[in-house]
PyMOL Python script that loads the backbone (N, CA, C, O; Angstrom):
from pymol import cmd

cmd.read_pdbstr("""\
ATOM      1  N   MET A   1     106.670 -50.616 201.296  1.00  0.00           N
ATOM      2  CA  MET A   1     107.321 -49.475 201.905  1.00  0.00           C
ATOM      3  C   MET A   1     108.825 -49.677 201.861  1.00  0.00           C
ATOM      4  O   MET A   1     109.309 -50.764 202.176  1.00  0.00           O
ATOM      5  N   PRO A   2     109.559 -48.671 201.484  1.00  0.00           N
ATOM      6  CA  PRO A   2     111.018 -48.797 201.450  1.00  0.00           C
ATOM      7  C   PRO A   2     111.583 -48.973 202.853  1.00  0.00           C
ATOM      8  O   PRO A   2     111.095 -48.374 203.811  1.00  0.00           O
ATOM      9  N   SER A   3     112.611 -49.797 202.962  1.00  0.00           N
ATOM     10  CA  SER A   3     113.191 -50.055 204.279  1.00  0.00           C
ATOM     11  C   SER A   3     114.338 -49.107 204.601  1.00  0.00           C
ATOM     12  O   SER A   3     114.872 -49.151 205.709  1.00  0.00           O
ATOM     13  N   ASN A   4     114.731 -48.247 203.658  1.00  0.00           N
ATOM     14  CA  ASN A   4     115.854 -47.355 203.912  1.00  0.00           C
ATOM     15  C   ASN A   4     115.408 -45.967 204.364  1.00  0.00           C
ATOM     16  O   ASN A   4     116.210 -45.033 204.351  1.00  0.00           O
ATOM     17  N   ILE A   5     114.159 -45.815 204.760  1.00  0.00           N
ATOM     18  CA  ILE A   5     113.647 -44.534 205.232  1.00  0.00           C
ATOM     19  C   ILE A   5     114.106 -44.325 206.666  1.00  0.00           C
ATOM     20  O   ILE A   5     114.009 -45.230 207.495  1.00  0.00           O
ATOM     21  N   THR A   6     114.605 -43.132 206.953  1.00  0.00           N
ATOM     22  CA  THR A   6     115.048 -42.858 208.319  1.00  0.00           C
ATOM     23  C   THR A   6     114.005 -41.997 209.013  1.00  0.00           C
ATOM     24  O   THR A   6     113.501 -41.030 208.442  1.00  0.00           O
ATOM     25  N   ASN A   7     113.696 -42.350 210.218  1.00  0.00           N
ATOM     26  CA  ASN A   7     112.778 -41.570 211.048  1.00  0.00           C
ATOM     27  C   ASN A   7     113.582 -40.970 212.182  1.00  0.00           C
ATOM     28  O   ASN A   7     114.496 -41.606 212.707  1.00  0.00           O
ATOM     29  N   GLU A   8     113.246 -39.753 212.561  1.00  0.00           N
ATOM     30  CA  GLU A   8     113.941 -39.099 213.655  1.00  0.00           C
ATOM     31  C   GLU A   8     112.922 -38.699 214.710  1.00  0.00           C
ATOM     32  O   GLU A   8     111.791 -38.329 214.393  1.00  0.00           O
ATOM     33  N   GLU A   9     113.330 -38.778 215.942  1.00  0.00           N
ATOM     34  CA  GLU A   9     112.472 -38.380 217.055  1.00  0.00           C
ATOM     35  C   GLU A   9     113.309 -37.519 217.983  1.00  0.00           C
ATOM     36  O   GLU A   9     114.436 -37.882 218.318  1.00  0.00           O
ATOM     37  N   LYS A  10     112.771 -36.382 218.401  1.00  0.00           N
ATOM     38  CA  LYS A  10     113.515 -35.576 219.356  1.00  0.00           C
ATOM     39  C   LYS A  10     112.563 -35.022 220.400  1.00  0.00           C
ATOM     40  O   LYS A  10     111.429 -34.651 220.095  1.00  0.00           O
ATOM     41  N   THR A  11     113.033 -34.973 221.616  1.00  0.00           N
ATOM     42  CA  THR A  11     112.259 -34.429 222.710  1.00  0.00           C
ATOM     43  C   THR A  11     112.511 -32.936 222.762  1.00  0.00           C
ATOM     44  O   THR A  11     113.657 -32.495 222.852  1.00  0.00           O
ATOM     45  N   VAL A  12     111.440 -32.158 222.706  1.00  0.00           N
ATOM     46  CA  VAL A  12     111.577 -30.713 222.724  1.00  0.00           C
ATOM     47  C   VAL A  12     111.509 -30.192 224.157  1.00  0.00           C
ATOM     48  O   VAL A  12     112.343 -29.381 224.560  1.00  0.00           O
ATOM     49  N   ASN A  13     110.540 -30.641 224.916  1.00  0.00           N
ATOM     50  CA  ASN A  13     110.389 -30.211 226.309  1.00  0.00           C
ATOM     51  C   ASN A  13     110.389 -31.431 227.207  1.00  0.00           C
ATOM     52  O   ASN A  13     109.625 -32.369 226.981  1.00  0.00           O
ATOM     53  N   GLU A  14     111.234 -31.428 228.218  1.00  0.00           N
ATOM     54  CA  GLU A  14     111.235 -32.527 229.172  1.00  0.00           C
ATOM     55  C   GLU A  14     110.567 -32.050 230.450  1.00  0.00           C
ATOM     56  O   GLU A  14     110.876 -30.963 230.937  1.00  0.00           O
ATOM     57  N   PRO A  15     109.649 -32.851 231.007  1.00  0.00           N
ATOM     58  CA  PRO A  15     108.957 -32.421 232.221  1.00  0.00           C
ATOM     59  C   PRO A  15     109.866 -32.498 233.433  1.00  0.00           C
ATOM     60  O   PRO A  15     110.841 -33.249 233.453  1.00  0.00           O
ATOM     61  N   GLU A  16     109.524 -31.702 234.452  1.00  0.00           N
ATOM     62  CA  GLU A  16     110.261 -31.786 235.706  1.00  0.00           C
ATOM     63  C   GLU A  16     109.881 -33.078 236.403  1.00  0.00           C
ATOM     64  O   GLU A  16     108.778 -33.590 236.213  1.00  0.00           O
ATOM     65  N   SER A  17     110.778 -33.598 237.198  1.00  0.00           N
ATOM     66  CA  SER A  17     110.513 -34.844 237.906  1.00  0.00           C
ATOM     67  C   SER A  17     109.364 -34.653 238.881  1.00  0.00           C
ATOM     68  O   SER A  17     109.377 -33.730 239.696  1.00  0.00           O
ATOM     69  N   SER A  18     108.371 -35.528 238.796  1.00  0.00           N
ATOM     70  CA  SER A  18     107.222 -35.433 239.698  1.00  0.00           C
ATOM     71  C   SER A  18     106.878 -36.809 240.238  1.00  0.00           C
ATOM     72  O   SER A  18     105.709 -37.192 240.288  1.00  0.00           O
ATOM     73  N   SER A  19     107.914 -37.561 240.647  1.00  0.00           N
ATOM     74  CA  SER A  19     107.691 -38.921 241.112  1.00  0.00           C
ATOM     75  C   SER A  19     106.908 -38.961 242.418  1.00  0.00           C
ATOM     76  O   SER A  19     106.238 -39.955 242.699  1.00  0.00           O
ATOM     77  N   GLU A  20     106.977 -37.901 243.222  1.00  0.00           N
ATOM     78  CA  GLU A  20     106.255 -37.894 244.490  1.00  0.00           C
ATOM     79  C   GLU A  20     104.754 -37.845 244.271  1.00  0.00           C
ATOM     80  O   GLU A  20     104.007 -38.518 244.982  1.00  0.00           O
ATOM     81  N   SER A  21     104.295 -37.063 243.303  1.00  0.00           N
ATOM     82  CA  SER A  21     102.860 -36.907 243.090  1.00  0.00           C
ATOM     83  C   SER A  21     102.283 -38.025 242.231  1.00  0.00           C
ATOM     84  O   SER A  21     101.067 -38.215 242.222  1.00  0.00           O
ATOM     85  N   GLY A  22     103.120 -38.774 241.507  1.00  0.00           N
ATOM     86  CA  GLY A  22     102.629 -39.844 240.656  1.00  0.00           C
ATOM     87  C   GLY A  22     102.076 -39.352 239.330  1.00  0.00           C
ATOM     88  O   GLY A  22     101.565 -40.153 238.547  1.00  0.00           O
ATOM     89  N   ARG A  23     102.166 -38.044 239.055  1.00  0.00           N
ATOM     90  CA  ARG A  23     101.670 -37.482 237.797  1.00  0.00           C
ATOM     91  C   ARG A  23     102.629 -37.778 236.664  1.00  0.00           C
ATOM     92  O   ARG A  23     103.833 -37.927 236.875  1.00  0.00           O
ATOM     93  N   HIS A  24     102.091 -37.860 235.472  1.00  0.00           N
ATOM     94  CA  HIS A  24     102.912 -38.005 234.273  1.00  0.00           C
ATOM     95  C   HIS A  24     102.691 -36.762 233.423  1.00  0.00           C
ATOM     96  O   HIS A  24     101.635 -36.604 232.812  1.00  0.00           O
ATOM     97  N   ASP A  25     103.686 -35.881 233.385  1.00  0.00           N
ATOM     98  CA  ASP A  25     103.589 -34.707 232.541  1.00  0.00           C
ATOM     99  C   ASP A  25     103.852 -35.116 231.105  1.00  0.00           C
ATOM    100  O   ASP A  25     104.600 -36.058 230.845  1.00  0.00           O
ATOM    101  N   LYS A  26     103.234 -34.406 230.176  1.00  0.00           N
ATOM    102  CA  LYS A  26     103.408 -34.725 228.765  1.00  0.00           C
ATOM    103  C   LYS A  26     104.614 -33.988 228.208  1.00  0.00           C
ATOM    104  O   LYS A  26     104.969 -32.906 228.677  1.00  0.00           O
ATOM    105  N   VAL A  27     105.237 -34.585 227.203  1.00  0.00           N
ATOM    106  CA  VAL A  27     106.338 -33.958 226.492  1.00  0.00           C
ATOM    107  C   VAL A  27     105.935 -33.809 225.038  1.00  0.00           C
ATOM    108  O   VAL A  27     105.084 -34.549 224.543  1.00  0.00           O
ATOM    109  N   LYS A  28     106.538 -32.862 224.361  1.00  0.00           N
ATOM    110  CA  LYS A  28     106.270 -32.664 222.946  1.00  0.00           C
ATOM    111  C   LYS A  28     107.303 -33.457 222.162  1.00  0.00           C
ATOM    112  O   LYS A  28     108.505 -33.313 222.385  1.00  0.00           O
ATOM    113  N   LEU A  29     106.834 -34.297 221.242  1.00  0.00           N
ATOM    114  CA  LEU A  29     107.716 -35.113 220.416  1.00  0.00           C
ATOM    115  C   LEU A  29     107.504 -34.750 218.958  1.00  0.00           C
ATOM    116  O   LEU A  29     106.374 -34.516 218.528  1.00  0.00           O
ATOM    117  N   GLU A  30     108.576 -34.702 218.207  1.00  0.00           N
ATOM    118  CA  GLU A  30     108.510 -34.476 216.773  1.00  0.00           C
ATOM    119  C   GLU A  30     108.983 -35.738 216.093  1.00  0.00           C
ATOM    120  O   GLU A  30     110.098 -36.194 216.347  1.00  0.00           O
ATOM    121  N   VAL A  31     108.160 -36.315 215.230  1.00  0.00           N
ATOM    122  CA  VAL A  31     108.505 -37.565 214.563  1.00  0.00           C
ATOM    123  C   VAL A  31     108.302 -37.382 213.071  1.00  0.00           C
ATOM    124  O   VAL A  31     107.277 -36.852 212.643  1.00  0.00           O
ATOM    125  N   TYR A  32     109.261 -37.811 212.283  1.00  0.00           N
ATOM    126  CA  TYR A  32     109.163 -37.767 210.833  1.00  0.00           C
ATOM    127  C   TYR A  32     108.946 -39.179 210.322  1.00  0.00           C
ATOM    128  O   TYR A  32     109.664 -40.096 210.721  1.00  0.00           O
ATOM    129  N   GLY A  33     107.976 -39.367 209.451  1.00  0.00           N
ATOM    130  CA  GLY A  33     107.700 -40.693 208.931  1.00  0.00           C
ATOM    131  C   GLY A  33     106.862 -40.639 207.674  1.00  0.00           C
ATOM    132  O   GLY A  33     106.689 -39.580 207.071  1.00  0.00           O
ATOM    133  N   GLU A  34     106.348 -41.778 207.287  1.00  0.00           N
ATOM    134  CA  GLU A  34     105.593 -41.931 206.053  1.00  0.00           C
ATOM    135  C   GLU A  34     104.082 -41.844 206.258  1.00  0.00           C
ATOM    136  O   GLU A  34     103.397 -41.129 205.526  1.00  0.00           O
ATOM    137  N   GLU A  35     103.562 -42.564 207.244  1.00  0.00           N
ATOM    138  CA  GLU A  35     102.125 -42.614 207.489  1.00  0.00           C
ATOM    139  C   GLU A  35     101.876 -42.616 208.985  1.00  0.00           C
ATOM    140  O   GLU A  35     102.767 -42.923 209.777  1.00  0.00           O
ATOM    141  N   MET A  36     100.641 -42.264 209.365  1.00  0.00           N
ATOM    142  CA  MET A  36     100.276 -42.309 210.774  1.00  0.00           C
ATOM    143  C   MET A  36      98.862 -42.854 210.890  1.00  0.00           C
ATOM    144  O   MET A  36      97.987 -42.497 210.101  1.00  0.00           O
ATOM    145  N   VAL A  37      98.640 -43.708 211.864  1.00  0.00           N
ATOM    146  CA  VAL A  37      97.297 -44.166 212.208  1.00  0.00           C
ATOM    147  C   VAL A  37      97.131 -43.986 213.708  1.00  0.00           C
ATOM    148  O   VAL A  37      98.098 -44.082 214.463  1.00  0.00           O
ATOM    149  N   GLU A  38      95.911 -43.728 214.134  1.00  0.00           N
ATOM    150  CA  GLU A  38      95.635 -43.619 215.562  1.00  0.00           C
ATOM    151  C   GLU A  38      94.701 -44.754 215.932  1.00  0.00           C
ATOM    152  O   GLU A  38      93.623 -44.895 215.355  1.00  0.00           O
ATOM    153  N   LYS A  39      95.112 -45.556 216.890  1.00  0.00           N
ATOM    154  CA  LYS A  39      94.351 -46.738 217.298  1.00  0.00           C
ATOM    155  C   LYS A  39      94.232 -46.761 218.810  1.00  0.00           C
ATOM    156  O   LYS A  39      94.934 -46.034 219.513  1.00  0.00           O
ATOM    157  N   VAL A  40      93.335 -47.605 219.304  1.00  0.00           N
ATOM    158  CA  VAL A  40      93.196 -47.863 220.735  1.00  0.00           C
ATOM    159  C   VAL A  40      93.769 -49.243 220.998  1.00  0.00           C
ATOM    160  O   VAL A  40      93.441 -50.202 220.298  1.00  0.00           O
ATOM    161  N   VAL A  41      94.622 -49.344 222.004  1.00  0.00           N
ATOM    162  CA  VAL A  41      95.233 -50.629 222.351  1.00  0.00           C
ATOM    163  C   VAL A  41      94.167 -51.504 222.992  1.00  0.00           C
ATOM    164  O   VAL A  41      93.461 -51.071 223.903  1.00  0.00           O
ATOM    165  N   ARG A  42      94.056 -52.741 222.510  1.00  0.00           N
ATOM    166  CA  ARG A  42      93.079 -53.702 223.033  1.00  0.00           C
ATOM    167  C   ARG A  42      93.789 -54.759 223.859  1.00  0.00           C
ATOM    168  O   ARG A  42      94.957 -55.067 223.622  1.00  0.00           O
ATOM    169  N   LEU A  43      93.081 -55.308 224.824  1.00  0.00           N
ATOM    170  CA  LEU A  43      93.624 -56.357 225.669  1.00  0.00           C
ATOM    171  C   LEU A  43      93.820 -57.631 224.856  1.00  0.00           C
ATOM    172  O   LEU A  43      92.959 -58.020 224.066  1.00  0.00           O
ATOM    173  N   SER A  44      94.967 -58.271 225.064  1.00  0.00           N
ATOM    174  CA  SER A  44      95.276 -59.538 224.398  1.00  0.00           C
ATOM    175  C   SER A  44      96.054 -60.392 225.389  1.00  0.00           C
ATOM    176  O   SER A  44      97.276 -60.273 225.490  1.00  0.00           O
ATOM    177  N   GLY A  45      95.356 -61.247 226.115  1.00  0.00           N
ATOM    178  CA  GLY A  45      96.016 -62.047 227.143  1.00  0.00           C
ATOM    179  C   GLY A  45      96.476 -61.151 228.277  1.00  0.00           C
ATOM    180  O   GLY A  45      95.678 -60.435 228.883  1.00  0.00           O
ATOM    181  N   ASN A  46      97.792 -61.199 228.562  1.00  0.00           N
ATOM    182  CA  ASN A  46      98.369 -60.361 229.618  1.00  0.00           C
ATOM    183  C   ASN A  46      99.026 -59.108 229.069  1.00  0.00           C
ATOM    184  O   ASN A  46      99.763 -58.442 229.797  1.00  0.00           O
ATOM    185  N   SER A  47      98.787 -58.763 227.809  1.00  0.00           N
ATOM    186  CA  SER A  47      99.390 -57.577 227.213  1.00  0.00           C
ATOM    187  C   SER A  47      98.375 -56.831 226.369  1.00  0.00           C
ATOM    188  O   SER A  47      97.194 -57.177 226.333  1.00  0.00           O
ATOM    189  N   GLY A  48      98.857 -55.805 225.695  1.00  0.00           N
ATOM    190  CA  GLY A  48      98.018 -55.036 224.789  1.00  0.00           C
ATOM    191  C   GLY A  48      98.419 -55.302 223.353  1.00  0.00           C
ATOM    192  O   GLY A  48      99.546 -55.709 223.074  1.00  0.00           O
ATOM    193  N   ARG A  49      97.486 -55.069 222.446  1.00  0.00           N
ATOM    194  CA  ARG A  49      97.754 -55.340 221.031  1.00  0.00           C
ATOM    195  C   ARG A  49      97.160 -54.227 220.181  1.00  0.00           C
ATOM    196  O   ARG A  49      96.075 -53.721 220.465  1.00  0.00           O
ATOM    197  N   VAL A  50      97.890 -53.854 219.129  1.00  0.00           N
ATOM    198  CA  VAL A  50      97.422 -52.895 218.137  1.00  0.00           C
ATOM    199  C   VAL A  50      97.606 -53.539 216.778  1.00  0.00           C
ATOM    200  O   VAL A  50      98.707 -53.976 216.445  1.00  0.00           O
ATOM    201  N   TYR A  51      96.550 -53.604 215.991  1.00  0.00           N
ATOM    202  CA  TYR A  51      96.644 -54.157 214.645  1.00  0.00           C
ATOM    203  C   TYR A  51      97.002 -53.044 213.670  1.00  0.00           C
ATOM    204  O   TYR A  51      96.431 -51.954 213.720  1.00  0.00           O
ATOM    205  N   LEU A  52      97.946 -53.323 212.789  1.00  0.00           N
ATOM    206  CA  LEU A  52      98.393 -52.364 211.786  1.00  0.00           C
ATOM    207  C   LEU A  52      98.167 -52.941 210.394  1.00  0.00           C
ATOM    208  O   LEU A  52      97.980 -54.149 210.249  1.00  0.00           O
ATOM    209  N   PRO A  53      98.181 -52.089 209.368  1.00  0.00           N
ATOM    210  CA  PRO A  53      97.954 -52.583 208.008  1.00  0.00           C
ATOM    211  C   PRO A  53      98.992 -53.632 207.597  1.00  0.00           C
ATOM    212  O   PRO A  53     100.151 -53.546 208.000  1.00  0.00           O
ATOM    213  N   PRO A  54      98.582 -54.618 206.799  1.00  0.00           N
ATOM    214  CA  PRO A  54      99.505 -55.692 206.410  1.00  0.00           C
ATOM    215  C   PRO A  54     100.708 -55.210 205.594  1.00  0.00           C
ATOM    216  O   PRO A  54     101.759 -55.851 205.618  1.00  0.00           O
ATOM    217  N   ASP A  55     100.574 -54.100 204.880  1.00  0.00           N
ATOM    218  CA  ASP A  55     101.730 -53.616 204.108  1.00  0.00           C
ATOM    219  C   ASP A  55     102.781 -52.964 205.004  1.00  0.00           C
ATOM    220  O   ASP A  55     103.845 -52.583 204.519  1.00  0.00           O
ATOM    221  N   TRP A  56     102.505 -52.829 206.292  1.00  0.00           N
ATOM    222  CA  TRP A  56     103.480 -52.309 207.247  1.00  0.00           C
ATOM    223  C   TRP A  56     104.373 -53.412 207.798  1.00  0.00           C
ATOM    224  O   TRP A  56     105.340 -53.119 208.501  1.00  0.00           O
ATOM    225  N   VAL A  57     104.079 -54.658 207.500  1.00  0.00           N
ATOM    226  CA  VAL A  57     104.874 -55.777 208.018  1.00  0.00           C
ATOM    227  C   VAL A  57     106.314 -55.626 207.546  1.00  0.00           C
ATOM    228  O   VAL A  57     106.564 -55.429 206.357  1.00  0.00           O
ATOM    229  N   GLY A  58     107.253 -55.718 208.468  1.00  0.00           N
ATOM    230  CA  GLY A  58     108.673 -55.575 208.155  1.00  0.00           C
ATOM    231  C   GLY A  58     109.178 -54.147 208.250  1.00  0.00           C
ATOM    232  O   GLY A  58     110.383 -53.919 208.140  1.00  0.00           O
ATOM    233  N   CYS A  59     108.290 -53.175 208.451  1.00  0.00           N
ATOM    234  CA  CYS A  59     108.695 -51.768 208.559  1.00  0.00           C
ATOM    235  C   CYS A  59     108.912 -51.403 210.024  1.00  0.00           C
ATOM    236  O   CYS A  59     108.326 -52.006 210.923  1.00  0.00           O
ATOM    237  N   ARG A  60     109.759 -50.410 210.246  1.00  0.00           N
ATOM    238  CA  ARG A  60     109.964 -49.892 211.599  1.00  0.00           C
ATOM    239  C   ARG A  60     108.814 -48.963 211.945  1.00  0.00           C
ATOM    240  O   ARG A  60     108.370 -48.181 211.104  1.00  0.00           O
ATOM    241  N   VAL A  61     108.325 -49.044 213.188  1.00  0.00           N
ATOM    242  CA  VAL A  61     107.269 -48.152 213.665  1.00  0.00           C
ATOM    243  C   VAL A  61     107.663 -47.618 215.034  1.00  0.00           C
ATOM    244  O   VAL A  61     108.508 -48.198 215.716  1.00  0.00           O
ATOM    245  N   LYS A  62     107.050 -46.518 215.431  1.00  0.00           N
ATOM    246  CA  LYS A  62     107.228 -45.959 216.767  1.00  0.00           C
ATOM    247  C   LYS A  62     105.844 -45.851 217.385  1.00  0.00           C
ATOM    248  O   LYS A  62     104.900 -45.391 216.743  1.00  0.00           O
ATOM    249  N   ILE A  63     105.733 -46.274 218.627  1.00  0.00           N
ATOM    250  CA  ILE A  63     104.466 -46.210 219.338  1.00  0.00           C
ATOM    251  C   ILE A  63     104.588 -45.128 220.407  1.00  0.00           C
ATOM    252  O   ILE A  63     105.518 -45.151 221.213  1.00  0.00           O
ATOM    253  N   ILE A  64     103.649 -44.181 220.417  1.00  0.00           N
ATOM    254  CA  ILE A  64     103.657 -43.094 221.390  1.00  0.00           C
ATOM    255  C   ILE A  64     102.345 -43.158 222.162  1.00  0.00           C
ATOM    256  O   ILE A  64     101.269 -43.100 221.568  1.00  0.00           O
ATOM    257  N   ARG A  65     102.433 -43.276 223.488  1.00  0.00           N
ATOM    258  CA  ARG A  65     101.223 -43.306 224.315  1.00  0.00           C
ATOM    259  C   ARG A  65     100.720 -41.880 224.487  1.00  0.00           C
ATOM    260  O   ARG A  65     101.456 -41.019 224.971  1.00  0.00           O
ATOM    261  N   LEU A  66      99.475 -41.620 224.097  1.00  0.00           N
ATOM    262  CA  LEU A  66      98.917 -40.276 224.148  1.00  0.00           C
ATOM    263  C   LEU A  66      98.248 -39.949 225.471  1.00  0.00           C
ATOM    264  O   LEU A  66      98.255 -38.792 225.890  1.00  0.00           O
ATOM    265  N   ASP A  67      97.667 -40.943 226.141  1.00  0.00           N
ATOM    266  CA  ASP A  67      97.026 -40.676 227.433  1.00  0.00           C
ATOM    267  C   ASP A  67      97.182 -41.857 228.358  1.00  0.00           C
ATOM    268  O   ASP A  67      96.707 -41.819 229.493  1.00  0.00           O
TER     269      ASP A  67
END
""", "prot")
cmd.dss("prot")
cmd.show_as("cartoon", "prot")
cmd.util.cbc("prot")
cmd.orient("prot")
């Protein structure tokens, strides 16, 4: 994968502050990139881990939590 690819991310809608209720409102994000995979984060010690294809090593990625 080329390393000179630029990805852009912009927030279209920002949720109103709802810290009192503890809810997390969703925002719409637009991301430009080369490939996308959808995975489930697995427990790994005291953190989470996501395995990605080996040809992605050294490439920039963005992780977006869906739920």
